[in-house]
C-alpha positions in Angstrom: 113.7 137.5 79.4 110.2 138.0 80.6 107.8 140.2 78.7 106.8 143.2 80.9 103.7 145.2 80.4 103.6 149.0 80.0 101.7 151.7 81.7 100.8 154.9 79.9 99.2 157.8 81.7 98.2 161.3 80.5 98.5 164.5 82.5 97.0 167.9 81.7 99.0 171.0 80.9 98.0 172.7 84.1 99.3 169.8 86.2 102.7 169.9 84.3 103.0 173.6 85.1 102.5 172.9 88.8 104.6 169.6 88.9 107.5 171.1 90.9 107.1 173.3 93.9 108.5 176.8 93.9 108.1 177.6 97.5 110.8 177.5 100.2 109.9 176.3 103.7 112.4 178.4 105.5 113.2 175.4 107.7 116.3 173.3 108.0 116.8 170.6 105.4 115.7 170.3 101.8 112.4 171.9 100.7 109.8 169.6 99.0 110.6 169.1 95.4 107.2 167.9 94.1 103.7 169.4 94.7 100.9 167.3 96.3 99.2 167.3 93.0 102.1 165.5 91.4 102.3 162.9 94.1 
């Protein structure tokens, strides 16, 4: 097996609170799941 590296990143509490979107688009199809800040 090859040894793989790891990547750790930290996010602030306010970003976690806004990670998932709560708004509905009202259009056909699925609404976005993640906010622009999360992406």
